[in-house]
N, CA, C and O of each residue as an XYZ file, in Angstrom:
812
protein
N       0.816     -1.198     -0.043
C       0.054      0.005     -0.094
C       0.875      1.219     -0.007
O       0.640      2.164     -0.759
N       1.902      1.262      0.931
C       2.798      2.391      0.927
C       3.502      2.686     -0.350
O       3.688      3.839     -0.739
N       3.918      1.553     -1.040
C       4.548      1.686     -2.330
C       3.675      2.436     -3.339
O       4.112      3.326     -4.069
N       2.407      2.009     -3.324
C       1.434      2.732     -4.236
C       1.376      4.224     -3.959
O       1.404      5.014     -4.902
N       1.302      4.611     -2.785
C       1.274      6.036     -2.428
C       2.589      6.684     -2.832
O       2.595      7.790     -3.373
N       3.702      6.008     -2.577
C       5.002      6.584     -2.930
C       5.095      6.803     -4.450
O       5.591      7.824     -4.926
N       4.581      5.770     -5.208
C       4.623      5.952     -6.714
C       3.772      7.139     -7.141
O       4.171      7.859     -8.057
N       2.653      7.371     -6.539
C       1.766      8.469     -6.848
C       2.384      9.765     -6.519
O       2.251     10.721     -7.283
N       3.088      9.851     -5.363
C       3.823     11.086     -4.976
C       4.911     11.380     -5.930
O       5.045     12.520     -6.374
N       5.701     10.404     -6.273
C       6.743     10.621     -7.226
C       6.276     11.102     -8.606
O       6.890     11.969     -9.227
N       5.146     10.495     -9.069
C       4.559     10.929    -10.319
C       4.115     12.309    -10.352
O       4.219     12.991    -11.371
N       3.589     12.769     -9.191
C       3.153     14.254     -9.106
C       4.296     15.135     -9.120
O       4.275     16.205     -9.729
N       5.389     14.682     -8.407
C       6.611     15.503     -8.409
C       7.165     15.697     -9.750
O       7.403     16.820    -10.194
N       7.379     14.580    -10.422
C       7.869     14.574    -11.808
C       7.002     15.349    -12.768
O       7.480     16.036    -13.671
N       5.650     15.209    -12.531
C       4.809     15.933    -13.409
C       4.880     17.481    -13.349
O       4.568     18.177    -14.315
N       5.299     17.974    -12.187
C       5.414     19.365    -12.041
C       6.791     19.904    -12.409
O       6.981     21.120    -12.435
N       7.765     19.024    -12.697
C       8.992     19.375    -13.189
C       9.980     19.898    -12.153
O       9.607     20.218    -11.024
N      11.286     19.983    -12.569
C      12.350     20.434    -11.710
C      12.152     21.875    -11.324
O      11.751     22.706    -12.139
N      12.445     22.167    -10.038
C      12.362     23.512     -9.530
C      11.090     23.689     -8.719
O      10.940     24.666     -7.986
N      10.081     22.638     -8.872
C       8.874     22.735     -8.087
C       9.141     22.595     -6.584
O       9.915     21.748     -6.138
N       8.473     23.456     -5.833
C       8.524     23.367     -4.369
C       7.085     22.964     -3.856
O       6.066     23.264     -4.478
N       7.086     22.295     -2.731
C       5.816     21.691     -2.313
C       5.840     21.264     -0.793
O       6.891     21.176     -0.158
N       4.611     21.010     -0.272
C       4.568     20.552      1.091
C       3.776     19.283      1.051
O       3.339     18.851     -0.015
N       3.591     18.700      2.156
C       2.721     17.491      2.367
C       1.328     17.784      1.822
O       0.695     16.899      1.246
N       0.859     18.962      1.988
C      -0.473     19.376      1.603
C      -0.758     19.182      0.105
O      -1.905     18.959     -0.282
N       0.290     19.268     -0.741
C       0.176     19.140     -2.099
C      -0.142     17.780     -2.637
O      -0.377     17.558     -3.825
N      -0.133     16.815     -1.606
C      -0.418     15.368     -1.988
C      -1.628     14.857     -1.292
O      -1.859     13.649     -1.243
N      -2.417     15.762     -0.744
C      -3.607     15.334     -0.069
C      -4.574     14.575     -1.014
O      -4.859     15.046     -2.116
N      -5.038     13.488     -0.607
C      -5.936     12.711     -1.478
C      -5.256     11.520     -2.128
O      -5.918     10.653     -2.699
N      -3.902     11.477     -2.039
C      -3.123     10.326     -2.534
C      -2.949      9.272     -1.449
O      -2.513      8.155     -1.728
N      -3.281      9.618     -0.236
C      -3.048      8.623      0.815
C      -3.248      9.380      2.231
O      -3.564     10.568      2.286
N      -3.048      8.632      3.281
C      -3.087      9.264      4.576
C      -1.969     10.254      4.762
O      -1.000     10.238      4.004
N      -2.073     11.086      5.717
C      -0.959     12.074      5.957
C       0.334     11.273      6.321
O       1.433     11.599      5.872
N       0.147     10.196      7.167
C       1.308      9.420      7.595
C       1.953      8.721      6.342
O       3.175      8.667      6.203
N       1.116      8.218      5.489
C       1.736      7.498      4.307
C       2.405      8.475      3.412
O       3.439      8.139      2.836
N       1.895      9.658      3.249
C       2.543     10.683      2.443
C       3.801     11.149      3.093
O       4.817     11.277      2.409
N       3.799     11.411      4.374
C       5.047     11.789      5.086
C       6.136     10.781      4.956
O       7.306     11.111      4.762
N       5.704      9.451      5.075
C       6.754      8.369      4.909
C       7.309      8.337      3.494
O       8.508      8.158      3.284
N       6.359      8.527      2.469
C       6.798      8.520      1.125
C       7.789      9.645      0.856
O       8.816      9.430      0.211
N       7.485     10.837      1.346
C       8.397     11.986      1.111
C       9.756     11.772      1.791
O      10.799     12.145      1.255
N       9.717     11.165      2.976
C      10.945     10.880      3.715
C      11.862      9.933      2.868
O      13.062     10.165      2.721
N      11.224      8.849      2.318
C      11.946      7.910      1.515
C      12.552      8.495      0.238
O      13.692      8.231     -0.145
N      11.653      9.353     -0.423
C      12.074      9.981     -1.669
C      13.272     10.942     -1.369
O      14.198     11.070     -2.169
N      13.214     11.579     -0.232
C      14.260     12.515      0.089
C      15.592     11.703      0.457
O      16.701     12.081      0.080
N      15.396     10.623      1.179
C      16.573      9.826      1.454
C      17.343      9.331      0.139
O      18.563      9.169      0.118
N      16.543      9.118     -0.899
C      17.211      8.651     -2.136
C      17.847      9.817     -2.879
O      18.544      9.586     -3.867
N      17.632     11.101     -2.437
C      18.240     12.225     -3.064
C      17.460     12.788     -4.181
O      17.959     13.697     -4.844
N      16.239     12.320     -4.464
C      15.407     12.863     -5.463
C      14.858     14.202     -5.135
O      14.778     15.044     -6.029
N      14.482     14.461     -3.956
C      14.048     15.773     -3.433
C      14.866     16.218     -2.275
O      15.629     15.407     -1.751
N      14.777     17.436     -1.829
C      15.475     17.937     -0.677
C      14.528     18.770      0.163
O      13.594     19.385     -0.352
N      14.778     18.783      1.458
C      14.040     19.697      2.303
C      14.696     21.074      2.269
O      15.892     21.202      2.527
N      13.902     22.115      1.948
C      14.521     23.424      1.872
C      14.293     24.292      3.190
O      15.149     25.083      3.587
N      13.148     24.102      3.802
C      12.828     24.621      5.095
C      11.881     23.601      5.752
O      11.410     22.676      5.091
N      11.623     23.765      6.975
C      10.760     22.874      7.744
C       9.381     22.777      6.960
O       8.681     23.767      6.746
N       9.063     21.511      6.561
C       7.757     21.298      5.911
C       7.694     21.572      4.478
O       6.661     21.305      3.865
N       8.789     22.124      3.841
C       8.767     22.484      2.424
C       9.982     21.718      1.732
O      11.120     21.750      2.200
N       9.669     21.092      0.684
C      10.660     20.334     -0.176
C      10.678     20.948     -1.538
O       9.803     21.741     -1.888
N      11.700     20.577     -2.334
C      11.690     20.941     -3.764
C      12.331     19.740     -4.554
O      13.006     18.859     -4.020
N      12.037     19.818     -5.874
C      12.641     18.844     -6.769
C      13.743     19.681     -7.494
O      13.465     20.378     -8.470
N      14.947     19.590     -7.003
C      15.979     20.584     -7.430
C      16.331     20.500     -8.891
O      16.307     19.442     -9.519
N      16.675     21.717     -9.423
C      17.172     21.832    -10.848
C      18.719     21.554    -10.761
O      19.346     21.659     -9.706
N      19.263     21.198    -11.931
C      20.700     20.943    -12.078
C      21.217     21.876    -13.207
O      20.632     21.949    -14.288
N      22.311     22.572    -12.922
C      22.872     23.431    -13.933
C      24.005     22.627    -14.653
O      25.049     22.325    -14.077
N      23.732     22.307    -15.930
C      24.791     21.624    -16.701
C      26.046     22.532    -16.942
O      27.181     22.062    -17.024
N      25.762     23.851    -17.047
C      26.850     24.735    -17.302
C      27.799     24.828    -16.169
O      29.021     24.803    -16.313
N      27.139     24.943    -14.952
C      28.007     25.084    -13.732
C      28.337     23.746    -13.072
O      29.155     23.652    -12.157
N      27.620     22.659    -13.610
C      27.802     21.306    -13.053
C      27.481     21.277    -11.509
O      28.183     20.672    -10.699
N      26.406     21.956    -11.200
C      26.008     21.933     -9.718
C      24.520     21.954     -9.614
O      23.855     22.409    -10.544
N      23.977     21.499     -8.564
C      22.520     21.595     -8.222
C      22.256     23.027     -7.738
O      22.916     23.498     -6.812
N      21.293     23.718     -8.362
C      21.141     25.075     -7.998
C      20.237     25.214     -6.786
O      19.523     24.271     -6.447
N      20.249     26.349     -6.134
C      19.471     26.561     -4.894
C      18.006     26.588     -5.214
O      17.629     26.626     -6.385
N      17.151     26.569     -4.179
C      15.683     26.533     -4.334
C      15.191     27.827     -4.965
O      15.727     28.908     -4.718
N      14.137     27.686     -5.800
C      13.461     28.921     -6.415
C      12.602     29.427     -5.380
O      11.652     28.778     -4.942
N      12.946     30.670     -4.948
C      12.289     31.409     -3.846
C      10.775     31.576     -4.126
O       9.929     31.454     -3.240
N      10.492     31.861     -5.408
C       9.030     32.150     -5.735
C       8.286     30.835     -5.604
O       7.160     30.829     -5.106
N       8.881     29.692     -6.041
C       8.233     28.375     -5.838
C       8.009     28.131     -4.386
O       6.925     27.697     -3.996
N       9.003     28.395     -3.557
C       8.874     28.112     -2.049
C       7.766     29.009     -1.533
O       6.923     28.558     -0.758
N       7.748     30.230     -1.933
C       6.754     31.186     -1.452
C       5.294     30.658     -1.764
O       4.392     30.689     -0.926
N       5.156     30.198     -2.981
C       3.774     29.666     -3.346
C       3.448     28.319     -2.684
O       2.284     28.021     -2.414
N       4.539     27.466     -2.413
C       4.321     26.325     -1.627
C       3.784     26.604     -0.181
O       2.899     25.929      0.345
N       4.376     27.610      0.374
C       3.981     28.034      1.756
C       2.465     28.582      1.638
O       1.620     28.270      2.477
N       2.208     29.343      0.641
C       0.883     29.892      0.447
C      -0.151     28.832      0.332
O      -1.195     28.930      0.977
N       0.089     27.791     -0.480
C      -0.849     26.692     -0.619
C      -0.983     25.966      0.785
O      -2.080     25.629      1.231
N       0.141     25.763      1.406
C       0.127     24.960      2.692
C      -0.748     25.705      3.731
O      -1.563     25.080      4.410
N      -0.571     27.079      3.855
C      -1.300     27.807      4.908
C      -2.505     28.471      4.342
O      -3.178     29.200      5.071
N      -2.843     28.266      3.046
C      -4.021     28.892      2.397
C      -4.027     30.425      2.466
O      -5.033     31.072      2.753
N      -2.848     30.949      2.187
C      -2.727     32.420      2.079
C      -2.907     32.777      0.569
O      -2.705     31.981     -0.348
N      -3.314     34.081      0.425
C      -3.175     34.694     -0.894
C      -1.994     35.656     -0.809
O      -1.899     36.517      0.066
N      -1.068     35.444     -1.812
C       0.171     36.185     -1.753
C       0.461     36.911     -3.047
O      -0.065     36.518     -4.089
N       1.263     37.938     -3.030
C       1.632     38.687     -4.244
C       3.073     39.104     -4.060
O       3.440     39.659     -3.024
N       3.915     38.828     -5.093
C       5.244     39.383     -5.074
C       5.303     40.841     -5.160
O       4.491     41.413     -5.887
N       6.186     41.520     -4.491
C       6.226     42.974     -4.514
C       7.630     43.471     -4.763
O       8.551     42.659     -4.670
N       7.875     44.711     -5.065
C       9.129     45.246     -5.217
C      10.039     44.573     -6.170
O       9.620     44.236     -7.278
N      11.281     44.356     -5.797
C      12.284     43.717     -6.694
C      11.950     42.237     -7.083
O      12.351     41.715     -8.123
N      11.189     41.625     -6.161
C      10.757     40.223     -6.523
C       9.864     40.239     -7.813
O      10.026     39.437     -8.732
N       8.941     41.186     -7.801
C       8.088     41.281     -8.956
C       8.806     41.694    -10.171
O       8.444     41.223    -11.249
N       9.807     42.542    -10.110
C      10.586     43.003    -11.244
C      11.436     41.820    -11.759
O      11.627     41.702    -12.970
N      11.934     40.971    -10.902
C      12.690     39.793    -11.356
C      11.799     38.806    -12.065
O      12.173     38.253    -13.099
N      10.623     38.582    -11.518
C       9.770     37.610    -12.083
C       9.153     38.102    -13.491
O       8.716     37.317    -14.332
N       9.175     39.447    -13.631
C       8.692     39.932    -14.986
C       9.841     40.038    -15.963
O       9.623     40.362    -17.130
N      11.099     39.767    -15.505
C      12.255     39.794    -16.386
C      12.722     41.225    -16.561
O      13.444     41.489    -17.523
N      12.343     42.222    -15.653
C      12.727     43.559    -15.797
C      14.019     43.882    -14.978
O      14.571     44.981    -15.025
N      14.445     42.853    -14.239
C      15.669     43.086    -13.449
C      16.345     41.721    -13.289
O      15.700     40.703    -13.037
N      17.679     41.748    -13.449
C      18.486     40.573    -13.188
C      19.395     40.772    -11.951
O      20.379     40.065    -11.736
N      19.018     41.723    -11.205
C      19.832     42.013    -10.004
C      19.739     40.827     -9.035
O      18.636     40.339     -8.786
N      20.818     40.367     -8.504
C      20.825     39.304     -7.518
C      20.202     39.747     -6.215
O      20.716     40.707     -5.641
N      19.196     39.178     -5.711
C      18.512     39.621     -4.511
C      18.950     38.831     -3.312
O      19.284     37.649     -3.384
N      18.934     39.546     -2.190
C      19.116     38.810     -0.866
C      17.844     38.722     -0.134
O      17.733     37.926      0.798
N      16.803     39.545     -0.523
C      15.543     39.598      0.142
C      14.373     39.607     -0.842
O      14.304     40.447     -1.738
N      13.451     38.650     -0.655
C      12.265     38.546     -1.461
C      11.032     38.899     -0.632
O      10.835     38.265      0.404
N      10.245     39.798     -0.981
C       9.111     40.247     -0.130
C       7.770     39.966     -0.932
O       7.642     40.192     -2.135
N       6.837     39.467     -0.144
C       5.512     39.192     -0.584
C       4.457     39.754      0.288
O       4.552     39.616      1.508
N       3.416     40.403     -0.271
C       2.249     40.774      0.472
C       1.393     39.497      0.720
O       1.372     38.618     -0.141
N       0.733     39.382      1.802
C      -0.048     38.234      2.190
C      -1.165     38.570      3.068
O      -1.051     39.460      3.911
N      -2.333     37.841      2.896
C      -3.363     37.990      3.843
C      -3.201     37.129      5.095
O      -4.061     37.091      5.974
N      -2.090     36.460      5.133
C      -1.679     35.692      6.316
C      -0.876     36.534      7.281
O      -0.800     37.750      7.107
N      -0.272     35.928      8.298
C       0.516     36.664      9.309
C       1.854     37.080      8.684
O       2.280     36.609      7.629
N       2.498     38.032      9.451
C       3.899     38.388      9.063
C       4.784     37.162      9.350
O       4.712     36.583     10.434
N       5.605     36.778      8.386
C       6.485     35.671      8.566
C       7.871     35.913      7.862
O       7.947     36.695      6.914
N       8.872     35.290      8.298
C      10.222     35.449      7.733
C      10.867     34.122      7.692
O      10.837     33.379      8.673
N      11.482     33.785      6.525
C      12.191     32.481      6.357
C      13.559     32.814      5.804
O      13.777     33.870      5.212
N      14.512     31.844      6.022
C      15.872     31.919      5.473
C      16.049     30.766      4.543
O      15.897     29.605      4.923
N      16.385     31.106      3.272
C      16.614     30.111      2.221
C      17.989     30.162      1.696
O      18.224     30.969      0.796
N      18.962     29.374      2.160
C      20.286     29.490      1.720
C      20.881     30.919      1.765
O      21.563     31.328      0.825
N      20.637     31.645      2.803
C      21.138     32.950      2.940
C      20.200     34.048      2.347
O      20.459     35.239      2.519
N      19.164     33.652      1.682
C      18.158     34.544      1.149
C      17.028     34.689      2.054
O      16.562     33.719      2.652
N      16.562     35.896      2.175
C      15.400     36.191      3.136
C      14.140     36.172      2.352
O      14.019     36.837      1.323
N      13.168     35.389      2.846
C      11.778     35.354      2.233
C      10.868     35.956      3.269
O      10.770     35.417      4.371
N      10.208     37.030      2.973
C       9.389     37.798      3.921
C       8.019     37.863      3.425
O       7.797     38.195      2.260
N       7.030     37.547      4.297
C       5.645     37.799      3.995
C       5.124     38.932      4.912
O       5.289     38.913      6.132
N       4.479     39.929      4.239
C       3.951     41.115      5.061
C       2.443     41.111      4.945
O       1.847     41.127      3.867
N       1.882     41.089      6.114
C       0.395     41.047      6.191
C      -0.154     42.296      5.551
O       0.332     43.402      5.788
N      -1.152     42.113      4.756
C      -1.918     43.237      4.153
C      -3.382     42.846      3.899
O      -3.745     41.676      4.013
N      -4.170     43.780      3.575
C      -5.586     43.465      3.372
C      -5.757     42.550      2.115
O      -5.023     42.678      1.135
N      -6.700     41.673      2.182
C      -6.770     40.630      1.102
C      -7.026     41.403     -0.215
O      -6.553     40.926     -1.248
N      -7.686     42.478     -0.263
C      -7.930     43.269     -1.579
C      -6.633     43.771     -2.156
O      -6.549     44.031     -3.356
N      -5.571     43.920     -1.289
C      -4.319     44.459     -1.899
C      -3.422     43.330     -2.305
O      -2.553     43.509     -3.159
N      -3.613     42.126     -1.697
C      -2.651     41.018     -2.009
C      -3.283     40.092     -3.067
O      -2.568     39.245     -3.602
N      -4.559     40.203     -3.392
C      -5.136     39.192     -4.292
C      -5.627     39.776     -5.589
O      -6.371     40.757     -5.585
N      -5.224     39.190     -6.704
C      -5.846     39.371     -7.948
C      -6.232     38.013     -8.505
O      -5.656     36.992     -8.129
N      -7.162     38.002     -9.360
C      -7.597     36.693     -9.942
C      -6.446     36.070    -10.677
O      -6.287     34.852    -10.590
N      -5.631     36.807    -11.395
C      -4.533     36.343    -12.173
C      -3.249     36.751    -11.567
O      -3.067     37.911    -11.199
N      -2.301     35.772    -11.447
C      -0.914     36.089    -10.921
C      -0.274     37.174    -11.688
O       0.366     38.058    -11.117
N      -0.439     37.128    -13.053
C       0.153     38.137    -13.958
C      -0.300     39.494    -13.654
O       0.482     40.437    -13.774
N      -1.588     39.672    -13.243
C      -2.101     40.994    -12.947
C      -1.283     41.573    -11.733
O      -0.728     42.668    -11.817
N      -1.233     40.821    -10.641
C      -0.504     41.283     -9.487
C       0.940     41.588     -9.805
O       1.496     42.567     -9.308
N       1.537     40.779    -10.608
C       2.971     41.024    -10.944
C       3.157     42.351    -11.739
O       4.090     43.122    -11.515
N       2.268     42.546    -12.618
C       2.336     43.812    -13.412
C       2.113     45.037    -12.503
O       2.865     46.009    -12.572
N       1.105     44.983    -11.676
C       0.772     46.117    -10.833
C       1.958     46.384     -9.844
O       2.398     47.524     -9.695
N       2.444     45.348     -9.200
C       3.513     45.506     -8.246
C       4.864     45.866     -8.946
O       5.643     46.661     -8.420
N       5.112     45.290    -10.089
C       6.371     45.514    -10.844
C       6.380     47.079    -11.291
O       7.382     47.779    -11.146
N       5.178     47.552    -11.843
C       5.190     48.892    -12.279
C       5.255     49.862    -11.147
O       5.834     50.939    -11.296
N       4.665     49.515     -9.984
C       4.791     50.339     -8.823
C       6.229     50.420     -8.300
O       6.698     51.454     -7.825
N       6.894     49.274     -8.414
C       8.363     49.232     -8.025
C       9.208     50.181     -8.861
O      10.091     50.874     -8.355
N       8.902     50.190    -10.191
C       9.644     50.997    -11.135
C       9.403     52.518    -10.866
O      10.325     53.333    -10.827
N       8.083     52.833    -10.683
C       7.599     54.213    -10.526
C       7.390     54.835    -11.910
O       8.053     54.448    -12.872
N       6.455     55.814    -12.010
C       6.047     56.345    -13.237
C       7.132     56.993    -14.042
O       6.988     57.040    -15.264
N       8.205     57.497    -13.483
C       9.252     58.151    -14.236
C      10.213     57.168    -14.904
O      10.990     57.569    -15.770
N      10.175     55.832    -14.503
C      11.112     54.904    -15.053
C      10.453     53.903    -15.955
O      11.083     52.914    -16.332
N       9.206     54.117    -16.320
C       8.502     53.286    -17.269
C       8.672     53.801    -18.730
O       8.007     54.751    -19.144
N       9.518     53.191    -19.440
C       9.881     53.639    -20.764
C       9.106     52.861    -21.854
O       8.452     51.862    -21.553
N       9.179     53.300    -23.056
C       8.558     52.593    -24.211
C       9.227     51.230    -24.292
O       8.556     50.255    -24.630
N      10.476     51.117    -24.007
C      11.199     49.862    -24.155
C      10.645     48.869    -23.061
O      10.452     47.684    -23.332
N      10.403     49.390    -21.843
C       9.864     48.569    -20.816
C       8.465     48.059    -21.214
O       8.156     46.881    -21.034
N       7.648     48.933    -21.740
C       6.271     48.551    -22.178
C       6.252     47.517    -23.172
O       5.460     46.576    -23.116
N       7.226     47.686    -24.215
C       7.323     46.778    -25.366
C       7.785     45.372    -24.841
O       7.326     44.341    -25.332
N       8.666     45.363    -23.874
C       9.162     44.154    -23.295
C       8.032     43.366    -22.574
O       7.897     42.149    -22.693
N       7.246     44.148    -21.830
C       6.139     43.520    -21.108
C       5.018     43.057    -22.077
O       4.355     42.052    -21.819
N       4.819     43.773    -23.154
C       3.850     43.327    -24.148
C       4.181     41.925    -24.685
O       3.298     41.099    -24.913
N       5.531     41.685    -24.882
C       5.983     40.371    -25.400
C       5.979     39.329    -24.274
O       5.867     38.132    -24.538
N       6.100     39.777    -23.031
C       6.138     38.834    -21.900
C       4.810     38.275    -21.531
O       4.688     37.086    -21.236
N       3.787     39.129    -21.542
C       2.473     38.709    -21.226
C       1.771     37.995    -22.335
O       1.606     38.581    -23.404
N       1.327     36.718    -22.153
C       0.648     36.085    -23.276
C      -0.632     36.825    -23.764
O      -1.423     37.331    -22.968
N      -0.789     36.860    -25.064
C      -1.946     37.568    -25.613
C      -3.254     37.183    -25.063
O      -4.134     38.014    -24.839
N      -3.390     35.850    -24.834
C      -4.688     35.333    -24.374
C      -5.058     35.757    -22.971
O      -6.184     35.549    -22.519
N      -4.126     36.336    -22.307
C      -4.367     36.834    -20.931
C      -4.653     38.362    -20.877
O      -5.174     38.885    -19.892
N      -4.305     39.006    -21.922
C      -4.337     40.510    -21.821
C      -5.734     41.098    -21.568
O      -5.859     42.033    -20.777
N      -6.771     40.585    -22.206
C      -8.124     41.076    -21.955
C      -8.547     40.814    -20.489
O      -9.177     41.662    -19.857
N      -8.183     39.612    -19.959
C      -8.493     39.301    -18.625
C      -7.700     40.128    -17.605
O      -8.210     40.408    -16.520
N      -6.484     40.516    -17.926
C      -5.682     41.398    -17.064
C      -6.323     42.791    -17.030
O      -6.343     43.418    -15.971
N      -6.817     43.264    -18.091
C      -7.486     44.564    -18.245
C      -8.660     44.624    -17.335
O      -8.898     45.651    -16.700
N      -9.398     43.567    -17.248
C     -10.588     43.485    -16.354
C     -10.198     43.290    -14.866
O     -10.875     43.733    -13.939
N      -9.086     42.614    -14.724
C      -8.591     42.301    -13.304
C      -8.007     43.559    -12.701
O      -8.073     43.659    -11.476
N      -7.452     44.517    -13.384
C      -6.722     45.622    -12.843
C      -7.451     46.913    -12.977
O      -6.816     47.967    -13.009
N      -8.860     46.887    -13.065
C      -9.615     48.155    -13.224
C      -9.403     49.101    -12.117
O      -9.467     50.318    -12.294
N      -9.137     48.534    -10.917
C      -9.069     49.463     -9.739
C      -7.670     49.910     -9.420
O      -7.436     50.523     -8.379
N      -6.705     49.608    -10.324
C      -5.292     50.116    -10.081
C      -5.248     51.568    -10.177
O      -6.137     52.170    -10.778
N      -4.223     52.199     -9.598
C      -4.072     53.661     -9.564
C      -3.928     54.053    -11.084
O      -3.558     53.250    -11.940
N      -4.246     55.329    -11.328
C      -4.373     55.752    -12.684
C      -3.134     55.566    -13.535
O      -3.215     55.074    -14.660
N      -2.020     55.947    -13.014
C      -0.804     55.833    -13.901
C      -0.365     54.315    -14.122
O       0.200     53.958    -15.155
N      -0.649     53.503    -13.134
C      -0.400     52.096    -13.347
C      -1.373     51.532    -14.355
O      -0.982     50.770    -15.240
N      -2.613     51.889    -14.235
C      -3.612     51.507    -15.246
C      -3.370     51.956    -16.608
O      -3.629     51.220    -17.561
N      -2.881     53.139    -16.754
C      -2.492     53.656    -18.058
C      -1.358     52.811    -18.750
O      -1.361     52.562    -19.955
N      -0.476     52.433    -17.947
C       0.667     51.624    -18.429
C       0.154     50.192    -18.832
O       0.578     49.619    -19.837
N      -0.743     49.674    -18.025
C      -1.315     48.344    -18.346
C      -2.132     48.361    -19.601
O      -2.113     47.405    -20.376
N      -2.852     49.443    -19.812
C      -3.576     49.678    -21.017
C      -2.700     49.612    -22.312
O      -3.083     49.073    -23.350
N      -1.512     50.200    -22.147
C      -0.546     50.174    -23.281
C       0.066     48.723    -23.420
O       0.204     48.220    -24.535
N       0.399     48.121    -22.369
C       0.898     46.772    -22.416
C       0.011     45.776    -23.036
O       0.433     44.932    -23.827
N      -1.342     45.886    -22.642
C      -2.304     44.878    -23.136
C      -3.101     45.217    -24.331
O      -3.988     44.468    -24.740
N      -2.800     46.324    -24.891
C      -3.628     46.828    -26.125
C      -3.474     45.831    -27.297
O      -4.410     45.627    -28.070
N      -2.278     45.215    -27.417
C      -2.039     44.329    -28.497
C      -2.864     43.042    -28.422
O      -3.127     42.385    -29.429
N      -3.264     42.705    -27.183
C      -4.040     41.385    -27.042
C      -5.456     41.573    -26.985
O      -6.159     40.583    -26.781
N      -6.016     42.787    -27.149
C      -7.474     43.035    -26.966
C      -8.030     43.095    -28.438
O      -9.229     43.291    -28.637
């Protein structure tokens, strides 16, 4: 019986691909909590997955160029924690800019708004911080909507160039643009204006 649960857990891990971070909660329905915990322990002992912080694991990526296993994806870990605790979260500041591809600056701190409590975690020397805020501020229907709003706010109106807008036009899938326009109707005026320019090609 345990082997069946373990096979199901492995299949889900492989199905989400390398870099995926997860908790025991991501396997609910595959078996009892004890069976899933035992399966994760066995899979970790084999070296297939690793524990990155208490209760959170990942299926690590390997860099062929550097010939090393790379560190955990902080955004993946943030979302694994959000699923585990049923938080609504949104990347903010430099984290949003990195996820949008607007910054390649190496970060030491990743900040997320959350409707959960204030929390702080350490990931291989990187700080992952959750800041409590009202649900209406941390939640959009689409992840891309929140990233755009927070990324643009991090840049500020004076640093939003035509080049930036063009890059974001290419980054955001056309099929999402009309949905993003509906999702961000309450954004502040200058952010909304920028989103209108970004999404105009997909409408």
